C-alpha positions as YAML, in Angstrom:
chain: A
units: angstrom
residues:
- id: 1
  name: MET
  ca: [-58.16, -158.36, -25.01]
- id: 2
  name: THR
  ca: [-60.86, -161.55, -24.12]
- id: 3
  name: ASP
  ca: [-64.49, -161.92, -24.95]
- id: 4
  name: ARG
  ca: [-64.88, -161.66, -21.09]
- id: 5
  name: GLU
  ca: [-62.85, -158.38, -20.71]
- id: 6
  name: ARG
  ca: [-65.22, -156.81, -23.25]
- id: 7
  name: ALA
  ca: [-68.25, -157.75, -21.60]
- id: 8
  name: GLN
  ca: [-67.05, -156.85, -18.46]
- id: 9
  name: ILE
  ca: [-66.54, -153.16, -19.33]
- id: 10
  name: LEU
  ca: [-69.54, -153.14, -21.32]
- id: 11
  name: ILE
  ca: [-70.94, -154.48, -17.69]
- id: 12
  name: ASP
  ca: [-69.30, -151.22, -16.26]
- id: 13
  name: GLN
  ca: [-70.48, -148.71, -18.86]
- id: 14
  name: ALA
  ca: [-73.88, -150.02, -18.78]
- id: 15
  name: ASN
  ca: [-73.80, -149.57, -14.56]
- id: 16
  name: SER
  ca: [-72.25, -146.69, -14.72]
- id: 17
  name: LEU
  ca: [-75.09, -143.92, -14.88]
- id: 18
  name: ASN
  ca: [-74.02, -142.50, -11.00]
- id: 19
  name: LEU
  ca: [-71.44, -139.35, -10.86]
- id: 20
  name: GLN
  ca: [-68.40, -141.32, -9.03]
- id: 21
  name: SER
  ca: [-68.25, -143.36, -11.51]
- id: 22
  name: LEU
  ca: [-69.37, -141.57, -14.36]
- id: 23
  name: ILE
  ca: [-66.93, -137.90, -14.31]
- id: 24
  name: PRO
  ca: [-64.01, -140.34, -13.86]
- id: 25
  name: GLN
  ca: [-65.32, -142.17, -17.42]
- id: 26
  name: VAL
  ca: [-66.10, -138.74, -18.62]
- id: 27
  name: ASN
  ca: [-62.68, -137.35, -18.19]
- id: 28
  name: GLU
  ca: [-61.05, -140.01, -20.11]
- id: 29
  name: ILE
  ca: [-63.38, -139.87, -22.84]
- id: 30
  name: LEU
  ca: [-62.76, -136.22, -23.39]
- id: 31
  name: LYS
  ca: [-59.49, -136.26, -22.86]
- id: 32
  name: ALA
  ca: [-59.44, -139.65, -25.90]
- id: 33
  name: ASN
  ca: [-61.34, -136.93, -28.26]
- id: 34
  name: ALA
  ca: [-59.01, -134.32, -27.44]
- id: 35
  name: PHE
  ca: [-56.03, -136.79, -29.10]
- id: 36
  name: VAL
  ca: [-57.64, -138.25, -32.03]
- id: 37
  name: ILE
  ca: [-58.58, -133.82, -32.64]
- id: 38
  name: GLN
  ca: [-55.25, -133.18, -32.57]
- id: 39
  name: SER
  ca: [-54.39, -135.56, -35.09]
- id: 40
  name: ILE
  ca: [-56.02, -132.93, -37.80]
- id: 41
  name: TYR
  ca: [-53.45, -130.68, -36.88]
- id: 42
  name: ASP
  ca: [-50.71, -132.74, -36.51]
- id: 43
  name: ALA
  ca: [-51.22, -134.23, -40.12]
- id: 44
  name: LYS
  ca: [-52.46, -131.41, -42.05]
- id: 45
  name: PRO
  ca: [-54.50, -132.81, -44.20]
- id: 46
  name: ASN
  ca: [-55.73, -131.39, -47.92]
- id: 47
  name: PHE
  ca: [-58.82, -130.34, -46.55]
- id: 48
  name: ALA
  ca: [-61.21, -129.26, -49.00]
- id: 49
  name: ASN
  ca: [-63.26, -125.55, -49.11]
- id: 50
  name: GLY
  ca: [-64.70, -125.17, -45.87]
- id: 51
  name: GLU
  ca: [-63.49, -128.26, -43.78]
- id: 52
  name: VAL
  ca: [-61.25, -126.61, -41.87]
- id: 53
  name: PHE
  ca: [-63.88, -125.69, -39.59]
- id: 54
  name: LEU
  ca: [-65.02, -129.37, -39.16]
- id: 55
  name: GLU
  ca: [-61.70, -128.99, -36.48]
- id: 56
  name: THR
  ca: [-62.63, -125.56, -35.03]
- id: 57
  name: LEU
  ca: [-66.77, -127.31, -34.57]
- id: 58
  name: LEU
  ca: [-65.31, -130.17, -32.71]
- id: 59
  name: ILE
  ca: [-62.88, -128.35, -30.53]
- id: 60
  name: LYS
  ca: [-65.63, -125.89, -29.91]
- id: 61
  name: MET
  ca: [-67.69, -129.20, -28.52]
- id: 62
  name: ASN
  ca: [-64.85, -130.33, -26.47]
- id: 63
  name: PHE
  ca: [-64.36, -127.26, -24.86]
- id: 64
  name: THR
  ca: [-67.92, -127.21, -23.91]
- id: 65
  name: SER
  ca: [-68.12, -130.45, -22.68]
- id: 66
  name: ARG
  ca: [-65.05, -129.77, -20.42]
- id: 67
  name: SER
  ca: [-67.12, -127.07, -19.27]
- id: 68
  name: ILE
  ca: [-70.16, -129.49, -18.37]
- id: 69
  name: PHE
  ca: [-67.94, -132.07, -16.66]
- id: 70
  name: GLU
  ca: [-66.63, -129.21, -14.20]
- id: 71
  name: LEU
  ca: [-69.81, -127.88, -13.57]
- id: 72
  name: SER
  ca: [-71.25, -131.28, -12.80]
- id: 73
  name: LYS
  ca: [-68.75, -131.93, -9.67]
- id: 74
  name: GLY
  ca: [-70.13, -129.21, -8.14]
- id: 75
  name: ILE
  ca: [-69.41, -124.87, -7.55]
- id: 76
  name: GLU
  ca: [-69.25, -122.37, -4.16]
- id: 77
  name: PHE
  ca: [-71.66, -120.33, -4.26]
- id: 78
  name: SER
  ca: [-71.28, -117.43, -1.66]
- id: 79
  name: ILE
  ca: [-73.36, -114.54, -0.83]
- id: 80
  name: LEU
  ca: [-71.34, -111.00, 0.11]
- id: 81
  name: GLY
  ca: [-71.14, -110.42, 3.52]
- id: 82
  name: ARG
  ca: [-71.80, -113.85, 4.68]
- id: 83
  name: SER
  ca: [-69.27, -116.24, 6.10]
- id: 84
  name: GLU
  ca: [-70.96, -119.47, 4.82]
- id: 85
  name: LYS
  ca: [-70.89, -120.97, 1.70]
- id: 86
  name: ALA
  ca: [-73.38, -123.62, -0.19]
- id: 87
  name: GLU
  ca: [-72.03, -126.17, -2.86]
- id: 88
  name: ILE
  ca: [-75.01, -126.07, -5.96]
- id: 89
  name: ILE
  ca: [-75.18, -128.06, -9.04]
- id: 90
  name: ASP
  ca: [-75.66, -124.99, -11.86]
- id: 91
  name: ARG
  ca: [-78.37, -127.54, -13.91]
- id: 92
  name: SER
  ca: [-79.72, -124.60, -15.81]
- id: 93
  name: SER
  ca: [-76.28, -123.51, -17.43]
- id: 94
  name: ILE
  ca: [-75.21, -127.76, -17.92]
- id: 95
  name: TYR
  ca: [-78.51, -127.44, -19.78]
- id: 96
  name: ILE
  ca: [-77.99, -124.75, -22.06]
- id: 97
  name: LEU
  ca: [-74.55, -126.46, -22.67]
- id: 98
  name: THR
  ca: [-75.49, -129.57, -23.42]
- id: 99
  name: ARG
  ca: [-78.00, -127.91, -25.83]
- id: 100
  name: SER
  ca: [-75.00, -126.31, -27.42]
- id: 101
  name: ILE
  ca: [-73.16, -129.63, -28.01]
- id: 102
  name: ILE
  ca: [-76.30, -130.95, -29.64]
- id: 103
  name: GLU
  ca: [-76.58, -128.20, -31.95]
- id: 104
  name: ALA
  ca: [-72.83, -128.57, -32.58]
- id: 105
  name: PHE
  ca: [-72.92, -131.93, -33.34]
- id: 106
  name: LEU
  ca: [-76.13, -130.86, -35.73]
- id: 107
  name: THR
  ca: [-73.81, -128.37, -37.66]
- id: 108
  name: LEU
  ca: [-71.10, -131.13, -38.30]
- id: 109
  name: GLU
  ca: [-73.79, -133.16, -39.59]
- id: 110
  name: TYR
  ca: [-74.80, -130.55, -41.71]
- id: 111
  name: LEU
  ca: [-71.92, -129.75, -43.47]
- id: 112
  name: PHE
  ca: [-69.24, -132.32, -43.39]
- id: 113
  name: PHE
  ca: [-70.33, -135.36, -41.80]
- id: 114
  name: ASN
  ca: [-72.98, -136.38, -44.99]
- id: 115
  name: ASN
  ca: [-73.15, -138.58, -47.97]
- id: 116
  name: LEU
  ca: [-74.00, -135.52, -49.63]
- id: 117
  name: GLU
  ca: [-72.30, -134.16, -53.42]
- id: 118
  name: ARG
  ca: [-69.75, -132.13, -52.55]
- id: 119
  name: GLU
  ca: [-71.46, -129.29, -54.70]
- id: 120
  name: GLU
  ca: [-74.19, -129.27, -51.96]
- id: 121
  name: GLN
  ca: [-72.21, -129.39, -49.42]
- id: 122
  name: ILE
  ca: [-70.13, -126.67, -50.35]
- id: 123
  name: PHE
  ca: [-73.42, -124.49, -50.99]
- id: 124
  name: ARG
  ca: [-74.55, -125.55, -47.81]
- id: 125
  name: TYR
  ca: [-71.14, -123.92, -46.04]
- id: 126
  name: GLN
  ca: [-71.02, -120.87, -48.32]
- id: 127
  name: LEU
  ca: [-75.14, -119.99, -47.29]
- id: 128
  name: TRP
  ca: [-72.80, -120.60, -43.90]
- id: 129
  name: ARG
  ca: [-70.83, -118.68, -44.54]
- id: 130
  name: ILE
  ca: [-72.63, -115.71, -45.62]
- id: 131
  name: SER
  ca: [-74.53, -115.68, -42.83]
- id: 132
  name: GLY
  ca: [-72.04, -115.35, -40.10]
- id: 133
  name: PHE
  ca: [-71.14, -112.33, -41.86]
- id: 134
  name: MET
  ca: [-73.54, -110.94, -42.17]
- id: 135
  name: SER
  ca: [-74.10, -111.46, -38.25]
- id: 136
  name: ARG
  ca: [-70.94, -109.05, -37.77]
- id: 137
  name: GLN
  ca: [-71.90, -106.39, -39.70]
- id: 138
  name: ASP
  ca: [-74.69, -105.79, -37.49]
- id: 139
  name: PHE
  ca: [-72.87, -105.97, -33.84]
- id: 140
  name: GLY
  ca: [-72.14, -101.47, -34.53]
- id: 141
  name: LYS
  ca: [-70.09, -99.21, -34.24]
- id: 142
  name: THR
  ca: [-66.45, -99.86, -32.99]
- id: 143
  name: ALA
  ca: [-63.51, -97.67, -32.76]
- id: 144
  name: ASN
  ca: [-61.59, -100.48, -33.58]
- id: 145
  name: GLN
  ca: [-60.50, -99.60, -36.79]
- id: 146
  name: LYS
  ca: [-58.61, -103.14, -37.28]
- id: 147
  name: PHE
  ca: [-62.48, -104.76, -37.29]
- id: 148
  name: LEU
  ca: [-63.50, -101.90, -38.86]
- id: 149
  name: ASP
  ca: [-61.18, -102.79, -42.17]
- id: 150
  name: LYS
  ca: [-62.39, -106.20, -41.69]
- id: 151
  name: MET
  ca: [-66.10, -105.12, -41.78]
- id: 152
  name: GLU
  ca: [-65.84, -103.47, -44.66]
- id: 153
  name: ARG
  ca: [-63.70, -106.68, -46.18]
- id: 154
  name: GLU
  ca: [-66.47, -109.01, -45.48]
- id: 155
  name: LYS
  ca: [-69.31, -106.93, -47.01]
- id: 156
  name: ILE
  ca: [-67.15, -106.89, -50.18]
- id: 157
  name: GLU
  ca: [-67.12, -110.81, -49.76]
- id: 158
  name: ILE
  ca: [-70.73, -111.65, -48.80]
- id: 159
  name: GLU
  ca: [-71.84, -110.01, -52.21]
- id: 160
  name: LYS
  ca: [-69.47, -112.13, -54.18]
- id: 161
  name: LEU
  ca: [-70.68, -115.08, -51.85]
- id: 162
  name: LYS
  ca: [-74.14, -114.03, -52.67]
- id: 163
  name: GLU
  ca: [-72.92, -114.25, -56.20]
- id: 164
  name: GLY
  ca: [-71.83, -117.47, -56.21]
- id: 165
  name: VAL
  ca: [-74.24, -119.17, -54.60]
- id: 166
  name: LYS
  ca: [-76.69, -117.83, -57.60]
- id: 167
  name: LYS
  ca: [-75.13, -119.72, -59.77]
- id: 168
  name: SER
  ca: [-75.30, -122.87, -57.67]
- id: 169
  name: PRO
  ca: [-77.91, -125.89, -59.04]
- id: 170
  name: PHE
  ca: [-78.91, -125.81, -55.53]
- id: 171
  name: TYR
  ca: [-80.13, -122.10, -55.51]
- id: 172
  name: PRO
  ca: [-83.75, -122.67, -56.98]
- id: 173
  name: SER
  ca: [-84.42, -125.23, -54.44]
- id: 174
  name: LEU
  ca: [-84.56, -122.49, -51.97]
- id: 175
  name: LYS
  ca: [-88.32, -121.48, -50.96]
- id: 176
  name: LYS
  ca: [-89.34, -118.11, -51.24]
- id: 177
  name: GLN
  ca: [-88.92, -117.51, -47.70]
- id: 178
  name: ASP
  ca: [-85.41, -118.69, -47.41]
- id: 179
  name: LEU
  ca: [-84.68, -116.16, -50.14]
- id: 180
  name: TRP
  ca: [-85.63, -113.18, -48.33]
- id: 181
  name: LYS
  ca: [-83.84, -114.64, -44.70]
- id: 182
  name: LEU
  ca: [-81.03, -114.94, -47.06]
- id: 183
  name: ASP
  ca: [-81.17, -111.19, -48.37]
- id: 184
  name: LYS
  ca: [-81.92, -109.96, -45.01]
- id: 185
  name: PHE
  ca: [-80.34, -111.87, -42.57]
- id: 186
  name: GLY
  ca: [-78.32, -114.54, -43.77]
- id: 187
  name: LEU
  ca: [-79.57, -118.12, -43.78]
- id: 188
  name: PRO
  ca: [-77.12, -120.20, -41.69]
- id: 189
  name: ARG
  ca: [-78.96, -123.81, -42.62]
- id: 190
  name: ILE
  ca: [-82.06, -124.48, -44.93]
- id: 191
  name: MET
  ca: [-83.48, -126.71, -42.09]
- id: 192
  name: SER
  ca: [-84.17, -126.32, -38.43]
- id: 193
  name: TRP
  ca: [-83.18, -127.61, -35.69]
- id: 194
  name: SER
  ca: [-85.57, -129.94, -35.20]
- id: 195
  name: SER
  ca: [-85.70, -131.10, -38.79]
- id: 196
  name: LEU
  ca: [-81.67, -131.38, -38.56]
- id: 197
  name: LEU
  ca: [-81.97, -133.86, -35.16]
- id: 198
  name: THR
  ca: [-84.66, -135.89, -37.38]
- id: 199
  name: GLN
  ca: [-82.26, -136.80, -40.06]
- id: 200
  name: SER
  ca: [-79.49, -137.23, -37.67]
- id: 201
  name: VAL
  ca: [-78.25, -140.22, -37.26]
- id: 202
  name: LEU
  ca: [-78.71, -139.07, -33.57]
- id: 203
  name: ASN
  ca: [-81.36, -140.92, -31.74]
- id: 204
  name: ASN
  ca: [-84.15, -139.13, -32.77]
- id: 205
  name: SER
  ca: [-86.10, -140.97, -29.70]
- id: 206
  name: HIS
  ca: [-83.75, -139.94, -27.46]
- id: 207
  name: PHE
  ca: [-82.59, -136.22, -27.62]
- id: 208
  name: ASP
  ca: [-85.14, -135.03, -29.46]
- id: 209
  name: ARG
  ca: [-87.34, -135.00, -26.38]
- id: 210
  name: LEU
  ca: [-84.15, -133.37, -24.62]
- id: 211
  name: TYR
  ca: [-83.38, -130.15, -26.90]
- id: 212
  name: LYS
  ca: [-86.34, -129.46, -26.54]
- id: 213
  name: LEU
  ca: [-86.16, -129.01, -22.92]
- id: 214
  name: TYR
  ca: [-82.33, -127.90, -23.18]
- id: 215
  name: SER
  ca: [-84.02, -125.13, -25.63]
- id: 216
  name: ASN
  ca: [-86.73, -123.87, -23.03]
- id: 217
  name: TYR
  ca: [-83.57, -123.37, -20.63]
- id: 218
  name: ALA
  ca: [-81.98, -121.04, -23.40]
- id: 219
  name: HIS
  ca: [-84.74, -119.14, -24.01]
- id: 220
  name: SER
  ca: [-85.93, -118.52, -19.97]
- id: 221
  name: GLU
  ca: [-88.77, -120.09, -21.47]
- id: 222
  name: PHE
  ca: [-91.97, -119.64, -18.37]
- id: 223
  name: ILE
  ca: [-91.48, -123.72, -17.79]
- id: 224
  name: SER
  ca: [-87.46, -123.53, -17.28]
- id: 225
  name: ILE
  ca: [-88.37, -120.81, -14.64]
- id: 226
  name: ILE
  ca: [-90.67, -122.48, -12.54]
- id: 227
  name: GLN
  ca: [-88.64, -125.68, -13.17]
- id: 228
  name: LEU
  ca: [-85.89, -124.07, -10.95]
- id: 229
  name: ASN
  ca: [-87.96, -122.09, -8.42]
- id: 230
  name: GLU
  ca: [-89.61, -125.78, -7.74]
- id: 231
  name: GLY
  ca: [-86.11, -127.49, -7.58]
- id: 232
  name: LYS
  ca: [-83.07, -127.25, -5.23]
- id: 233
  name: LEU
  ca: [-79.88, -126.27, -6.16]
- id: 234
  name: SER
  ca: [-77.44, -128.16, -4.05]
- id: 235
  name: SER
  ca: [-74.93, -130.33, -4.85]
- id: 236
  name: SER
  ca: [-76.23, -133.24, -2.53]
- id: 237
  name: ASN
  ca: [-80.46, -132.76, -3.92]
- id: 238
  name: SER
  ca: [-81.26, -136.10, -5.28]
- id: 239
  name: PHE
  ca: [-83.07, -134.31, -8.32]
- id: 240
  name: ASN
  ca: [-79.99, -132.18, -9.33]
- id: 241
  name: ILE
  ca: [-78.43, -135.40, -8.44]
- id: 242
  name: GLU
  ca: [-79.79, -137.51, -11.39]
- id: 243
  name: THR
  ca: [-80.74, -134.34, -14.41]
- id: 244
  name: THR
  ca: [-77.37, -133.60, -13.99]
- id: 245
  name: VAL
  ca: [-76.09, -137.84, -14.71]
- id: 246
  name: THR
  ca: [-78.50, -137.67, -17.19]
- id: 247
  name: SER
  ca: [-76.69, -134.36, -18.80]
- id: 248
  name: LEU
  ca: [-73.34, -135.86, -18.86]
- id: 249
  name: ASN
  ca: [-73.97, -139.23, -20.01]
- id: 250
  name: ASN
  ca: [-75.26, -137.09, -23.19]
- id: 251
  name: VAL
  ca: [-72.20, -135.58, -23.39]
- id: 252
  name: ARG
  ca: [-70.56, -138.81, -23.36]
- id: 253
  name: ILE
  ca: [-72.94, -139.94, -26.23]
- id: 254
  name: LEU
  ca: [-72.30, -137.00, -28.56]
- id: 255
  name: SER
  ca: [-68.85, -137.18, -27.67]
- id: 256
  name: CYS
  ca: [-68.48, -140.27, -28.77]
- id: 257
  name: VAL
  ca: [-70.93, -140.27, -31.62]
- id: 258
  name: ALA
  ca: [-68.88, -137.19, -33.20]
- id: 259
  name: LEU
  ca: [-65.15, -139.04, -32.35]
- id: 260
  name: MET
  ca: [-66.66, -142.37, -34.34]
- id: 261
  name: GLU
  ca: [-67.94, -139.78, -37.30]
- id: 262
  name: LEU
  ca: [-64.18, -138.34, -37.13]
- id: 263
  name: VAL
  ca: [-62.35, -141.50, -36.57]
- id: 264
  name: ASN
  ca: [-64.82, -143.21, -39.79]
- id: 265
  name: ARG
  ca: [-63.84, -140.96, -42.17]
- id: 266
  name: TYR
  ca: [-60.29, -139.67, -41.95]
- id: 267
  name: GLY
  ca: [-57.37, -142.71, -42.10]
- id: 268
  name: PHE
  ca: [-55.22, -139.86, -40.03]
- id: 269
  name: ALA
  ca: [-57.98, -139.70, -37.38]
- id: 270
  name: LYS
  ca: [-58.32, -143.67, -37.21]
- id: 271
  name: GLU
  ca: [-54.64, -144.32, -36.38]
- id: 272
  name: ARG
  ca: [-54.60, -141.78, -33.74]
- id: 273
  name: TYR
  ca: [-57.72, -143.76, -32.58]
- id: 274
  name: LEU
  ca: [-56.11, -146.93, -32.78]
- id: 275
  name: GLU
  ca: [-53.69, -145.49, -30.30]
- id: 276
  name: VAL
  ca: [-56.08, -145.17, -27.84]
- id: 277
  name: ASP
  ca: [-55.97, -147.41, -24.91]
- id: 278
  name: GLU
  ca: [-58.42, -150.52, -26.10]
- id: 279
  name: SER
  ca: [-60.52, -150.71, -23.33]
- id: 280
  name: LEU
  ca: [-61.33, -147.13, -23.67]
- id: 281
  name: ARG
  ca: [-61.87, -147.25, -27.51]
- id: 282
  name: VAL
  ca: [-64.15, -150.53, -26.55]
- id: 283
  name: ALA
  ca: [-66.62, -148.23, -24.26]
- id: 284
  name: ILE
  ca: [-66.22, -145.61, -27.13]
- id: 285
  name: GLU
  ca: [-67.57, -147.98, -29.42]
- id: 286
  name: PHE
  ca: [-70.72, -148.79, -26.75]
- id: 287
  name: TRP
  ca: [-71.99, -145.47, -26.61]
- id: 288
  name: ASP
  ca: [-71.32, -144.79, -30.19]
- id: 289
  name: LYS
  ca: [-73.69, -147.09, -30.61]
- id: 290
  name: PHE
  ca: [-75.93, -146.89, -28.16]
- id: 291
  name: GLY
  ca: [-76.07, -142.53, -29.12]
- id: 292
  name: ARG
  ca: [-77.52, -143.77, -32.92]
- id: 293
  name: ASN
  ca: [-80.47, -144.47, -34.41]
- id: 294
  name: ASN
  ca: [-80.45, -148.18, -35.27]
...
């Protein structure tokens, strides 16, 4: 590829902040993302303790991104008993799903995409695992005997994991409040989402404000309700279109950063990535760089 061709791709990417050009570009990036993630399954690498969930988190990001992609195209809405139909953009769901993608990426960083010593990574992973098992213990009664048996096995596993965590050299670093949470509810993270975002490779000035906005919608805070009440849902509404472009572009950025984190850490992923068309790789690397802290 010539420098001139590369420059034209970058110009096209920079000028793609409109739904007409953004939708097909995001589609190609999500397909490339899935293509490279598949290399984990194909290569069957000898992952270390817990790293198998790296693939699951990446798949979650990709599937959720695909849902946002579909919502961004507009959906048909009708009311029982009425013949007329409306084309809407479900902005609230797009915001909530985008928040989920940000948190999935931060979890990937917290557990796997970091430069911590392996022992500390395992400590974080075990805390995360304990919390998940403890949450399932609160699901309530069920007549499903297989599920009941699983919960009983996990109850035993929780105690074993807690004993292992207490032997970790990182256990004394937990605060009193952390210890209480670990005992009562589980401790999935030793830092808040806000702290994780601040320490992330992601461009904080770009994502911090957006994450706060998306969180308001996820929790149905008053600001989200009044903004929904004041706005319009029509897929032709200019504000709806603008906010959808912003969210869809964030999906593109997060997908590219996650993809390059995988590619830069695993040789089998890099080999698969190099099979992607060069013009698409130029676009992916452009948005990866845009999405990171300088």
